[in-house]
C-alpha positions as CSV (number, residue, x, y, z in Angstrom):
1,X,52.3,262.7,-51.0
2,X,53.1,263.5,-47.4
3,X,55.5,266.0,-45.9
4,X,58.3,263.4,-45.8
5,X,57.8,262.3,-49.4
6,X,55.8,259.1,-48.6
7,X,53.0,257.7,-50.8
8,X,49.4,257.8,-49.7
9,X,49.6,254.4,-48.1
10,X,52.4,255.5,-45.9
11,X,55.2,253.8,-47.8
12,X,58.1,255.7,-49.2
13,X,58.7,255.7,-52.9
14,X,61.6,253.6,-54.0
15,X,63.9,253.4,-57.0
16,X,66.0,250.6,-58.3
17,X,69.7,251.4,-59.0
18,X,72.9,249.4,-59.6
19,X,75.4,249.7,-56.8
20,X,78.6,247.7,-55.9
21,X,77.8,244.7,-53.7
22,X,79.4,244.9,-50.3
23,X,79.1,242.5,-47.4
24,X,78.6,243.3,-43.8
25,X,82.3,243.1,-43.0
26,X,83.1,245.7,-45.6
27,X,81.7,248.6,-43.6
28,X,85.2,249.7,-42.7
29,X,86.3,250.1,-46.3
30,X,88.7,247.1,-46.5
31,X,87.5,246.1,-50.0
32,X,88.1,248.1,-53.2
33,X,84.8,248.9,-54.9
34,X,86.5,248.1,-58.3
35,X,86.1,244.3,-57.5
36,X,82.5,244.5,-56.3
37,X,79.8,243.4,-58.8
38,X,76.9,245.7,-59.5
39,X,73.7,244.5,-57.9
40,X,70.2,246.2,-57.8
41,X,69.2,247.9,-54.7
42,X,66.2,249.9,-53.6
43,X,66.6,253.5,-52.7
44,X,64.5,255.9,-50.7
45,X,63.8,256.0,-47.0
46,X,66.0,257.7,-44.5
47,X,69.1,257.5,-46.7
48,X,67.6,259.4,-49.7
49,X,67.5,258.5,-53.3
50,X,71.1,257.5,-53.4
51,X,70.8,255.4,-50.3
52,X,73.7,257.2,-48.8
53,X,73.7,260.0,-46.3
54,X,77.3,260.9,-46.7
55,X,77.8,260.9,-50.5
56,X,80.7,258.3,-50.3
57,X,79.1,255.5,-52.3
58,X,78.5,253.3,-49.3
59,X,75.0,252.0,-49.0
60,X,72.9,253.1,-46.0
61,X,72.0,250.4,-43.5
62,X,68.4,249.5,-42.7
63,X,65.8,252.3,-42.8
64,X,65.7,254.3,-39.6
65,X,69.3,253.6,-38.6
66,X,71.7,256.4,-37.9
67,X,73.4,258.1,-40.8
68,X,77.1,257.6,-41.4
69,X,77.7,261.2,-40.3
70,X,75.9,260.6,-37.0
71,X,77.6,257.3,-36.4
72,X,81.0,258.9,-37.2
73,X,80.4,261.7,-34.7
74,X,79.3,259.2,-31.9
75,X,82.3,256.9,-32.5
76,X,84.7,259.8,-32.5
77,X,83.3,261.1,-29.2
78,X,83.9,257.6,-27.7
79,X,87.5,257.8,-29.1
80,X,88.1,261.1,-27.4
81,X,86.9,259.6,-24.1
82,X,89.3,256.7,-24.5
83,X,92.2,259.1,-25.4
84,X,91.5,261.0,-22.1
85,X,91.9,257.8,-20.2
86,X,95.1,257.1,-22.0
87,X,96.4,260.5,-21.1
88,X,95.6,259.9,-17.4
89,X,97.4,256.5,-17.5
90,X,100.4,258.1,-19.1
91,X,100.5,260.8,-16.6
92,X,100.4,258.3,-13.7
93,X,103.1,256.2,-15.2
94,X,105.3,259.2,-15.8
95,X,104.8,260.3,-12.2
96,X,105.8,256.8,-11.1
97,X,109.1,257.2,-12.9
98,X,108.4,255.6,-16.3
99,X,109.6,257.8,-19.2
100,X,107.4,258.6,-22.1
101,X,109.4,256.7,-24.7
102,X,109.2,253.5,-22.6
103,X,105.4,253.9,-22.2
104,X,105.0,254.3,-25.9
105,X,107.3,251.4,-26.7
106,X,105.4,249.1,-24.4
107,X,102.1,250.2,-25.8
108,X,103.3,249.8,-29.4
109,X,104.3,246.1,-28.7
110,X,100.8,245.3,-27.4
111,X,99.1,247.4,-30.1
112,X,101.0,245.6,-32.8
113,X,99.9,242.2,-31.5
114,X,96.2,243.3,-31.2
115,X,96.2,244.7,-34.7
116,X,97.7,241.5,-36.1
117,X,95.2,239.4,-34.3
118,X,92.3,241.6,-35.4
119,X,93.4,241.5,-39.1
120,X,93.7,237.7,-38.9
121,X,90.3,237.2,-37.2
122,X,88.5,239.4,-39.8
123,X,90.4,237.8,-42.6
124,X,91.1,241.1,-44.3
125,X,92.0,240.6,-47.9
126,X,94.9,243.0,-47.9
127,X,96.2,243.1,-44.3
128,X,99.4,245.0,-45.3
129,X,97.4,247.5,-47.4
130,X,97.7,248.7,-50.9
131,X,99.1,252.2,-50.5
132,X,102.0,251.2,-48.4
133,X,104.0,254.4,-49.0
134,X,101.2,256.5,-47.6
135,X,100.7,254.0,-44.8
136,X,104.3,254.4,-43.7
137,X,104.1,258.2,-43.9
138,X,101.0,258.1,-41.8
139,X,102.8,255.8,-39.3
140,X,105.6,258.4,-39.0
141,X,103.2,261.3,-38.5
142,X,101.1,259.2,-36.1
143,X,104.1,258.2,-34.0
144,X,105.1,261.9,-33.7
145,X,101.5,262.8,-32.8
146,X,101.2,260.1,-30.1
147,X,104.6,260.9,-28.6
148,X,103.8,264.6,-28.4
149,X,100.4,263.7,-26.9
150,X,102.0,261.5,-24.2
151,X,104.7,264.1,-23.4
152,X,102.1,266.9,-23.1
153,X,100.1,264.8,-20.7
154,X,103.2,264.0,-18.7
155,X,104.5,267.6,-18.3
156,X,101.3,269.7,-18.1
157,X,98.1,269.5,-15.9
158,X,95.6,267.3,-17.7
159,X,93.2,270.1,-18.5
160,X,95.9,272.2,-19.9
161,X,97.4,269.3,-21.8
162,X,94.1,268.8,-23.7
163,X,93.8,272.5,-24.8
164,X,96.8,272.8,-27.1
165,X,95.4,269.9,-29.2
166,X,92.3,272.0,-29.9
167,X,94.3,273.5,-32.8
168,X,94.6,270.1,-34.5
169,X,90.9,270.1,-35.7
170,X,91.6,273.4,-37.5
171,X,94.7,271.8,-39.2
172,X,92.6,268.8,-40.2
173,X,89.6,270.9,-41.4
174,X,91.7,273.2,-43.5
175,X,93.6,270.3,-44.9
176,X,90.4,268.4,-45.7
177,X,89.0,271.4,-47.4
178,X,92.2,271.9,-49.5
179,X,93.2,268.3,-50.2
180,X,90.0,266.3,-50.0
181,X,87.7,269.0,-51.4
182,X,85.3,268.6,-48.4
183,X,82.8,271.4,-48.0
184,X,83.1,272.9,-44.5
185,X,79.8,274.3,-43.0
186,X,80.1,277.9,-42.1
187,X,79.1,277.2,-38.4
188,X,82.2,275.0,-38.1
189,X,84.4,278.0,-39.0
190,X,82.5,280.1,-36.5
191,X,83.1,277.6,-33.8
192,X,86.8,277.8,-33.9
193,X,87.2,281.4,-32.5
194,X,84.7,280.5,-29.8
195,X,86.7,277.5,-28.8
196,X,89.9,279.4,-29.2
197,X,88.8,282.0,-26.7
198,X,87.8,279.2,-24.3
199,X,91.2,277.6,-24.7
200,X,93.0,280.9,-23.9
201,X,90.9,281.2,-20.7
202,X,92.1,277.7,-19.7
203,X,95.8,278.3,-20.5
204,X,95.8,281.9,-19.2
205,X,99.0,283.0,-20.9
206,X,101.1,285.8,-19.4
207,X,100.7,288.1,-22.4
208,X,97.0,288.3,-21.7
209,X,96.8,287.8,-17.9
210,X,100.1,289.4,-16.7
211,X,100.9,288.6,-13.1
212,X,97.8,286.5,-12.8
213,X,99.0,284.1,-15.5
214,X,99.5,280.5,-14.8
215,X,103.0,279.0,-14.7
216,X,103.2,276.1,-17.2
217,X,106.3,274.2,-18.1
218,X,107.8,275.4,-21.5
219,X,108.6,271.8,-22.6
220,X,105.0,270.8,-22.1
221,X,103.7,273.8,-24.0
222,X,106.2,273.0,-26.8
223,X,105.0,269.4,-27.1
224,X,101.4,270.6,-27.0
225,X,102.1,272.9,-30.0
226,X,103.8,270.0,-31.9
227,X,100.9,267.8,-31.0
228,X,98.4,270.2,-32.6
229,X,100.3,270.1,-35.9
230,X,101.1,266.4,-36.0
231,X,97.6,265.4,-34.7
232,X,95.8,267.4,-37.4
233,X,98.1,266.0,-40.1
234,X,97.6,262.4,-38.7
235,X,93.8,262.6,-38.9
236,X,94.0,264.0,-42.4
237,X,96.2,261.0,-43.4
238,X,93.5,258.7,-41.9
239,X,90.8,260.5,-44.0
240,X,93.0,259.9,-47.2
241,X,93.5,256.3,-46.4
242,X,89.9,255.7,-45.6
243,X,88.8,256.6,-49.1
244,X,88.7,260.4,-49.0
245,X,91.3,260.7,-51.8
246,X,91.6,258.7,-54.9
247,X,94.7,257.6,-56.8
248,X,94.6,260.7,-59.1
249,X,94.6,263.1,-56.1
250,X,91.0,264.0,-56.3
251,X,88.4,263.7,-53.5
252,X,86.1,260.7,-53.7
253,X,83.2,262.6,-52.0
254,X,81.0,264.4,-54.5
255,X,80.7,268.2,-54.3
256,X,76.9,267.9,-54.5
257,X,75.2,265.5,-52.2
258,X,72.1,265.5,-54.4
259,X,73.8,263.6,-57.2
260,X,72.6,260.1,-57.8
261,X,74.6,257.1,-56.7
262,X,75.4,256.2,-60.3
263,X,76.9,259.6,-61.0
264,X,78.9,259.5,-57.8
265,X,80.1,256.0,-58.5
266,X,81.1,257.1,-62.0
267,X,83.0,260.1,-60.7
268,X,85.0,257.8,-58.5
269,X,86.2,255.7,-61.4
270,X,86.9,252.0,-60.7
271,X,90.5,251.5,-59.7
272,X,91.0,254.9,-58.2
273,X,89.6,254.4,-54.7
274,X,91.9,252.5,-52.4
275,X,90.4,252.3,-49.0
276,X,92.5,250.8,-46.2
277,X,91.1,248.8,-43.2
278,X,91.3,250.8,-39.9
279,X,93.4,247.9,-38.4
280,X,95.8,248.1,-41.3
281,X,96.3,251.8,-40.7
282,X,96.9,251.2,-37.0
283,X,99.2,248.3,-37.7
284,X,101.6,250.6,-39.5
285,X,101.4,253.2,-36.8
286,X,102.3,250.7,-34.1
287,X,105.1,249.2,-36.2
288,X,106.7,252.6,-36.8
289,X,106.3,253.4,-33.0
290,X,108.0,250.1,-32.2
291,X,111.0,250.9,-34.3
292,X,111.2,254.6,-33.4
293,X,110.8,254.2,-29.7
294,X,113.2,251.3,-29.6
295,X,115.9,253.5,-31.1
296,X,115.0,256.4,-28.7
297,X,115.2,254.1,-25.7
298,X,118.6,252.7,-26.8
299,X,120.0,256.2,-27.4
300,X,119.0,257.7,-24.1
301,X,120.7,255.5,-21.5
302,X,120.6,258.2,-18.9
303,X,116.8,258.2,-18.9
304,X,115.1,256.9,-15.7
305,X,113.9,253.6,-17.1
306,X,111.2,251.4,-15.8
307,X,113.4,249.4,-13.4
308,X,114.2,252.5,-11.4
309,X,110.6,253.2,-10.7
310,X,109.5,253.1,-7.0
311,X,106.0,252.0,-7.9
312,X,104.9,248.4,-7.4
313,X,104.9,246.0,-10.4
314,X,101.2,245.4,-10.1
315,X,100.4,249.1,-10.2
316,X,102.6,249.7,-13.3
317,X,101.1,246.6,-15.0
318,X,97.6,248.0,-14.4
319,X,98.5,251.4,-15.8
320,X,100.2,249.7,-18.8
321,X,97.1,247.6,-19.5
322,X,94.9,250.7,-19.2
323,X,97.1,252.7,-21.4
324,X,97.3,250.0,-24.0
325,X,93.6,249.1,-24.2
326,X,92.3,252.7,-24.0
327,X,94.9,253.8,-26.5
328,X,94.0,251.0,-28.9
329,X,90.3,251.7,-28.5
330,X,90.8,255.4,-29.1
331,X,92.9,254.8,-32.2
332,X,90.3,252.4,-33.6
333,X,87.4,254.7,-32.9
334,X,89.0,257.8,-34.5
335,X,90.2,255.8,-37.5
336,X,86.7,254.2,-38.0
337,X,84.9,257.6,-37.5
338,X,87.0,259.4,-40.1
339,X,86.2,256.5,-42.5
340,X,82.5,257.1,-42.0
341,X,82.1,260.8,-42.4
342,X,83.9,264.0,-43.2
343,X,86.7,265.4,-41.1
344,X,84.8,268.7,-40.5
345,X,81.8,266.8,-39.0
346,X,83.7,265.0,-36.3
347,X,86.5,267.4,-35.4
348,X,84.4,269.6,-33.1
349,X,83.8,266.5,-30.9
350,X,87.5,266.7,-30.1
351,X,86.9,269.6,-27.8
352,X,85.0,267.5,-25.2
353,X,88.4,266.1,-24.1
354,X,88.8,269.3,-22.0
355,X,85.9,268.2,-19.8
356,X,87.2,264.7,-19.4
357,X,90.7,265.9,-18.6
358,X,89.6,268.5,-16.1
359,X,87.5,266.0,-14.3
360,X,90.3,263.4,-14.1
361,X,92.7,266.0,-13.0
362,X,90.5,267.3,-10.2
363,X,89.2,264.0,-8.9
364,X,92.3,261.8,-9.3
365,X,95.3,264.2,-9.4
366,X,94.0,266.9,-7.1
367,X,94.4,269.6,-9.8
368,X,91.9,272.4,-9.0
369,X,90.0,274.3,-11.6
370,X,89.4,278.0,-11.2
371,X,86.4,279.9,-12.4
372,X,88.2,281.4,-15.4
373,X,89.4,278.0,-16.5
374,X,85.9,276.5,-15.9
375,X,84.3,279.2,-18.0
376,X,86.8,278.5,-20.8
377,X,85.9,274.8,-20.8
378,X,82.2,275.8,-21.0
379,X,82.9,278.0,-24.0
380,X,84.8,275.1,-25.7
381,X,81.9,272.8,-25.1
382,X,79.3,275.3,-26.4
383,X,81.3,275.9,-29.6
384,X,81.8,272.2,-30.1
385,X,78.1,271.3,-29.6
386,X,76.9,274.1,-31.9
387,X,79.2,273.1,-34.7
388,X,78.4,269.4,-34.4
389,X,74.7,269.9,-34.2
390,X,74.7,272.2,-37.3
391,X,76.8,269.8,-39.3
392,X,74.4,267.0,-38.4
393,X,71.3,269.0,-39.3
394,X,72.8,270.0,-42.6
395,X,73.6,266.4,-43.5
396,X,70.0,265.4,-42.6
397,X,68.6,268.2,-44.7
398,X,70.7,267.2,-47.7
399,X,69.5,263.6,-47.4
400,X,65.9,264.8,-47.5
401,X,66.5,266.9,-50.6
402,X,68.2,263.9,-52.3
403,X,65.2,261.7,-51.4
404,X,62.8,264.3,-52.8
405,X,64.8,264.6,-56.0
406,X,64.8,260.8,-56.4
407,X,61.1,260.6,-55.8
408,X,60.4,263.1,-58.6
409,X,62.6,261.1,-61.0
């Protein structure tokens, strides 16, 4: 037997197990495993003896494909990039005289339509979801997080606007460890103080830098602090709705990744897991935003609404389309990523938003970056990369151990 556990002829050992049948369109978790018939499948290969690199009962794709953890991290990174483009669009619209509540209202209208079309095109069995109370609660928290995100981008330089949200991964990780029983790698905890120091170097508060401190608008800093709290809670809700928490309040992920698929499936007893489709989660968020922002617009008649903007209609339309599409793409990527892997695995990727924001601020808005601020961004990137790489390596090692244990059986 070779180093990777393969037979003498180069083929890996395999084991036949019974798993819930799932079709290709069920990768997002839109079907309840209770209704899936048990079919034989062949384990081994890159996914380990249980055929699953993430311990969530979802079969691994073809041998040699990326693990759910790696795909989740990559998708989340793309979502962060989209979110940075959204922040830039919001900032430009706000500078043109369009208030934040109007921006969010217009985006919610388009987002609601896109979600409805997507659900219809994919023929999702439960388009309105099963856990509707939790979906509404997530919609309220998500609306608050998005509004604070937009307001922070509107009132602070883009690089600074990205930094307060760095606390949200800590909120999500702590919540995931407490509520979802997810095991957090030690390196992830070590990355937080490194990223925190980098964030302080970017913000440069007066209590540390004295007369050399940067002057930031208090309303922007306040919205940034609120964004950190609501953003972390929102992502935790996504994790719950994506199958991270069952109906009894327990985590659906096994504590030991080396348990067999049959044991993991038995632990998540049929009828307990209620996974919601990412588009369903986004549908509720946009619906709540539509109601909430409509009320806010109607109750703030003194706000400089869109008709008072001095910008051209074509320019505002371009920014609105950009804000809508990148916002929708960012939401979809983040929701899908948190349905693929643990919150602690993808959260460090959030820190890369500082680089995107600083670049957009410098090249588009003329916001210069000092050496101290640049060094802070570099620290954030270093901590993020170290945590993400360690989480990925740990997942791959656990898969190999699972494969070896299955081969012995």
